matplotlib code that plots the C-alpha trace (Angstrom):
import matplotlib.pyplot as plt

x = [195.1, 194.0, 194.5, 194.7, 191.3, 193.1, 193.4, 189.7, 189.9, 191.6, 188.3, 185.4, 182.8, 180.2, 182.3, 183.0, 179.3, 178.4, 181.2, 179.9, 176.4, 177.3, 180.4, 180.4, 182.3, 184.0, 186.4, 190.0, 191.4, 195.0, 195.6, 196.9, 194.9, 194.7, 192.5, 191.3, 190.6, 188.3, 189.6, 188.1, 190.3, 192.1, 192.2, 194.7, 195.9, 197.4, 199.0, 198.1, 200.8, 198.7, 201.6, 200.5, 201.4, 204.1, 205.4, 208.3, 205.9, 204.2, 207.6, 208.8, 205.6, 203.2, 200.2, 200.0, 199.8, 196.9, 195.2, 195.5, 194.4, 191.4, 190.0, 190.6, 188.5, 185.9, 185.6, 185.1, 182.3, 180.6, 181.5, 178.3, 178.7, 182.4, 181.7, 179.0, 181.4, 184.5, 186.4, 185.2, 187.7, 187.2, 189.0, 189.5, 191.5, 193.3, 193.7, 195.9, 195.9, 194.1, 196.9, 198.4, 200.0, 199.4, 195.7, 194.1, 190.8, 188.0, 188.3, 186.7, 187.4, 189.9, 188.7, 186.9, 185.4, 185.8, 184.2, 183.6, 184.3, 182.8, 184.9, 183.5, 184.6, 181.1, 181.1, 178.5, 175.6, 174.9, 172.5, 175.2, 177.7, 175.4, 174.8, 178.6, 179.0, 176.3, 177.7, 178.5, 181.3, 181.6, 181.4, 183.9, 186.4, 185.8, 184.6, 182.7, 181.7, 183.0, 179.9, 179.5, 179.2, 176.0, 175.7, 174.3, 170.7, 170.7, 174.2, 174.9, 176.8, 177.4, 179.1, 181.1, 182.4, 183.5, 185.4, 187.1, 188.1, 189.6, 191.5, 189.4, 189.3, 186.7, 184.0, 184.2, 182.0, 179.3, 179.1, 179.5, 177.2, 180.0, 179.1, 181.7, 179.4, 179.8, 183.5, 186.0, 188.8, 188.9, 189.4, 190.0, 190.0, 193.1, 190.9, 188.1, 187.9, 185.7, 184.8, 182.9, 182.4, 185.5, 187.7, 187.6, 188.9, 190.2, 191.3, 191.2, 193.7, 192.6, 195.0, 194.9, 196.1, 199.7, 202.4, 204.4, 208.0, 211.0, 211.7, 214.4, 217.4, 220.3, 223.9, 224.9, 222.2, 223.1, 226.8, 225.9, 223.6, 226.4, 228.9, 226.6, 226.4, 230.2, 230.7, 228.1, 230.0, 233.2, 231.3, 229.9, 233.4, 234.7, 231.6, 232.3, 229.7, 227.6, 225.2, 224.1, 222.3, 220.9, 217.3, 215.9, 212.9, 212.7, 214.2, 212.9, 214.3, 217.6, 217.9, 217.1, 219.9, 222.4, 221.3, 221.7, 225.3, 226.2, 225.1, 226.3, 229.6, 230.6, 228.8, 228.6, 232.4, 233.6, 230.8, 231.7, 228.2, 227.4, 230.5, 230.2, 226.6, 223.6, 220.8, 218.2, 220.0, 219.3, 215.5, 213.9, 212.3, 208.8, 206.0, 203.3, 203.2, 206.1, 205.0, 207.1, 208.0, 205.6, 207.3, 204.6, 205.7, 209.4, 210.0, 213.0, 213.0, 216.6, 216.0, 212.8, 214.7, 217.6, 215.2, 213.3, 216.3, 218.2, 217.0, 220.2, 219.9, 216.2, 217.2, 220.0, 217.6, 215.1, 217.8, 219.0, 215.5, 214.6, 217.9, 219.2, 217.0, 218.2, 221.3, 223.2, 224.6, 227.9, 226.9, 224.2, 226.7, 228.8, 231.1, 230.6, 233.3, 233.2, 234.6, 232.1, 229.1, 230.1, 230.4, 227.0, 225.3, 226.9, 225.5, 222.0, 222.3, 223.3, 220.3, 218.0, 219.1, 218.6, 215.8]
y = [-35.5, -31.9, -30.8, -27.3, -26.3, -25.6, -29.4, -29.6, -28.6, -32.0, -33.8, -34.1, -31.4, -33.8, -34.6, -30.9, -30.1, -33.0, -31.9, -28.3, -29.4, -31.9, -30.4, -28.8, -25.5, -24.3, -21.6, -22.7, -22.0, -20.8, -22.1, -25.1, -28.3, -30.3, -33.0, -33.9, -37.5, -38.1, -40.8, -42.0, -39.9, -37.5, -35.8, -36.7, -33.8, -34.5, -32.3, -32.5, -35.1, -37.3, -37.3, -36.7, -33.3, -34.0, -32.1, -31.0, -29.5, -27.6, -26.2, -25.4, -23.7, -22.1, -22.4, -26.1, -25.4, -23.1, -25.7, -28.2, -25.8, -24.5, -27.9, -29.3, -26.4, -26.8, -30.5, -29.6, -27.2, -29.9, -33.1, -35.0, -34.4, -35.5, -38.5, -39.8, -39.5, -41.5, -42.5, -39.6, -37.3, -33.6, -32.3, -28.6, -25.6, -23.9, -20.1, -19.1, -15.4, -13.4, -14.1, -17.5, -18.0, -15.6, -14.8, -12.6, -13.7, -12.0, -11.6, -14.1, -17.1, -19.5, -23.0, -23.8, -27.3, -29.3, -32.5, -34.9, -38.6, -41.5, -44.5, -46.5, -43.9, -42.4, -38.6, -37.0, -35.2, -31.5, -31.7, -33.2, -30.7, -27.8, -29.3, -29.3, -25.7, -24.6, -26.3, -24.3, -21.8, -22.3, -18.6, -17.7, -20.2, -19.0, -22.4, -22.2, -24.5, -24.6, -24.6, -25.0, -21.7, -20.6, -21.3, -19.1, -20.2, -20.8, -20.8, -21.1, -24.4, -24.7, -21.3, -22.1, -25.3, -23.4, -20.9, -23.8, -25.4, -22.1, -21.6, -18.6, -18.6, -15.8, -18.5, -18.7, -15.6, -17.3, -20.3, -19.0, -16.4, -14.5, -12.7, -11.5, -12.6, -16.2, -16.4, -16.3, -14.3, -10.6, -9.6, -12.0, -15.7, -17.9, -19.7, -22.3, -26.1, -27.9, -31.4, -33.9, -37.1, -38.6, -38.9, -35.5, -32.5, -29.4, -26.0, -22.5, -20.0, -16.4, -14.1, -11.6, -14.2, -14.0, -16.2, -17.9, -16.5, -18.8, -19.7, -22.4, -22.0, -20.1, -21.1, -18.5, -19.5, -23.2, -22.5, -20.7, -23.5, -26.0, -23.8, -24.2, -27.9, -28.1, -26.2, -28.4, -31.5, -30.1, -29.4, -33.0, -34.5, -32.6, -33.1, -34.7, -36.8, -37.4, -39.6, -36.7, -35.1, -38.2, -38.8, -42.2, -42.2, -38.4, -36.8, -33.3, -33.2, -34.5, -31.8, -29.2, -30.4, -30.5, -27.1, -25.7, -27.1, -25.9, -22.3, -22.0, -23.9, -23.0, -20.3, -17.8, -18.0, -18.4, -16.3, -18.3, -18.4, -14.9, -13.5, -15.6, -16.2, -13.8, -15.0, -14.4, -16.7, -19.6, -19.2, -21.9, -20.9, -19.6, -18.5, -16.4, -15.6, -16.8, -18.0, -18.0, -21.2, -22.6, -21.8, -23.6, -26.9, -26.6, -29.1, -27.3, -23.9, -23.0, -23.7, -21.6, -18.7, -18.8, -18.8, -15.9, -13.7, -14.2, -14.5, -16.3, -18.8, -19.5, -20.2, -22.5, -24.4, -24.8, -26.1, -28.6, -29.8, -30.2, -31.8, -34.1, -36.8, -36.4, -37.9, -36.0, -36.9, -35.4, -34.8, -32.4, -30.5, -27.4, -27.2, -30.6, -33.0, -36.8, -36.9, -34.3, -36.0, -39.3, -37.8, -36.0, -39.3, -41.1, -38.5, -38.9, -42.7, -42.3, -40.2, -42.5, -45.5, -43.8, -41.3]
z = [-38.0, -38.7, -42.3, -43.9, -45.3, -48.6, -49.1, -49.3, -53.0, -53.7, -53.1, -55.6, -55.8, -54.5, -51.4, -50.8, -50.9, -48.6, -46.3, -46.1, -45.4, -42.7, -41.0, -37.5, -37.3, -34.1, -33.1, -33.1, -29.6, -29.2, -25.7, -23.7, -24.2, -21.0, -19.5, -16.0, -15.1, -12.2, -9.8, -6.5, -4.2, -6.6, -10.0, -12.6, -14.8, -18.2, -20.9, -24.6, -24.9, -22.5, -20.0, -16.4, -15.0, -12.5, -9.5, -11.6, -14.2, -11.5, -10.3, -13.8, -14.8, -12.3, -14.6, -13.9, -10.2, -10.8, -12.9, -10.1, -7.3, -9.4, -10.1, -6.6, -5.3, -8.0, -7.1, -3.4, -4.4, -6.5, -4.6, -5.6, -9.3, -9.2, -7.0, -9.4, -12.4, -11.3, -14.4, -16.5, -18.2, -18.9, -22.0, -22.3, -23.3, -20.4, -20.6, -17.5, -18.8, -21.5, -24.1, -23.2, -26.6, -29.6, -29.5, -26.9, -25.3, -23.5, -19.8, -17.4, -19.6, -18.0, -19.1, -22.4, -22.2, -25.4, -24.3, -21.4, -22.0, -20.0, -18.9, -21.8, -24.4, -24.7, -25.3, -23.0, -24.7, -24.9, -21.9, -19.7, -20.9, -20.1, -16.7, -16.0, -17.2, -14.8, -11.7, -8.5, -8.9, -12.7, -13.4, -10.7, -12.2, -15.7, -17.0, -20.3, -23.1, -26.7, -28.9, -32.7, -34.5, -36.1, -39.9, -42.6, -43.1, -46.8, -48.2, -51.9, -51.7, -55.5, -55.5, -52.4, -53.9, -57.0, -54.7, -52.8, -56.1, -57.3, -54.0, -52.9, -49.1, -48.8, -48.9, -45.1, -44.7, -46.9, -44.6, -41.0, -39.5, -37.6, -34.4, -31.9, -29.1, -30.3, -30.0, -27.2, -28.9, -28.0, -31.6, -34.5, -33.6, -34.5, -37.0, -37.3, -37.1, -39.5, -38.4, -40.6, -38.6, -37.0, -40.1, -41.7, -39.7, -41.4, -40.0, -41.4, -40.0, -40.1, -42.1, -39.3, -36.7, -35.7, -37.0, -34.3, -34.1, -34.4, -30.8, -31.3, -29.1, -30.8, -30.9, -28.4, -25.9, -26.4, -25.7, -22.4, -21.4, -22.0, -20.1, -17.1, -17.5, -17.7, -14.5, -12.8, -13.9, -12.4, -9.2, -9.1, -9.7, -6.6, -4.4, -1.0, 0.9, -2.2, -0.3, 1.8, -1.2, -2.8, -1.5, -2.3, -4.6, -4.6, -7.7, -7.0, -3.5, -4.7, -7.3, -4.7, -2.4, -5.3, -6.4, -2.9, -2.6, -6.1, -5.3, -1.7, -2.1, -5.6, -7.6, -4.6, -4.4, -8.0, -9.7, -12.8, -14.2, -13.1, -14.9, -18.1, -18.7, -19.3, -17.0, -19.7, -22.1, -19.7, -20.2, -22.3, -25.6, -25.2, -27.5, -25.7, -22.0, -19.9, -16.5, -13.3, -11.5, -8.9, -5.6, -3.6, -5.0, -4.3, -1.4, 0.1, 1.8, 0.9, -2.7, -2.7, -1.1, -3.5, -6.5, -5.1, -4.4, -7.6, -11.2, -12.3, -9.5, -10.5, -14.1, -13.0, -10.8, -13.7, -16.0, -13.4, -12.6, -16.3, -17.4, -14.7, -16.1, -19.7, -21.2, -23.8, -27.2, -28.2, -31.8, -30.5, -28.3, -28.9, -25.8, -24.2, -25.4, -25.3, -21.7, -20.4, -22.1, -20.6, -17.1, -17.5, -18.6, -15.7, -13.3, -14.9, -14.5, -10.8, -10.1, -12.0, -10.0, -6.7, -7.2]

ax = plt.figure().add_subplot(projection="3d")
ax.plot(x, y, z, "-o")
ax.set_aspect("equal")
plt.show()
């Protein structure tokens, strides 16, 4: 667990001095942490939660599709290296644009390698990391390595310990030899990570870095979201030939067919959502750059066309794809009453049993 650097003052002066002398300092990267596991015939992409990136993820957020395409091409360009390292996992920060979240980064940096781990848990050494970061096409794909920052040659540790004990955070400049050429941030970095062995990890956030805005969904947006779900429940209750839209073992294709019917046989005629819901209110909360959906991964041509021609339709599709696996609880709902919640959960169960 990463702790705030301010908590360092709670330790003894002797520990703090040993920590300062032995810790490794790196730039804190404000981007998406992902991993790529090398298998015999394919690559496995995982999010920071360690969950595998699914086709649904690639549809809901186009940046995951770019991640997959980039590394599949990178593997083809370096087939020997990848073939010799089956079972290895590459851990890295993914920057699909210059400002993925709140910190802007220098151009030409798309992947910042944190570490590479062997199947037995061994972390590859600096020489192997440098070899990876000089493979064919590394520069074109913007693959770079996260290195420790240079330290001040002879810092006054006793004075720095006093500053830490007094809550004075200006000691950072007395320890790190700061050069813009050593960091990836275009201006001020988000902060620094101090690592002392495996147990002690602290972070320092720069005062100039941005504070994340409150992006929790508001009551108005939640009500409009539930209004859409209610209308879809009514559509489902009156749907004929249900079996024609339920594809065995293919959740994504089933959602596409349900969405197509909902738009073409209901919303196009009633305009119920168009007349009562603001399309932007159906967007999921987002901090940083909002990415479009991954059209290449939508398995149905009609669905793709509907999403491309109408922003409201696209947002409806995203909500259905993300939510038709998730049951609801009435105590968390605004508009959905007990009967509607039960019907929604029955629908989710039906899709789960078939898809």
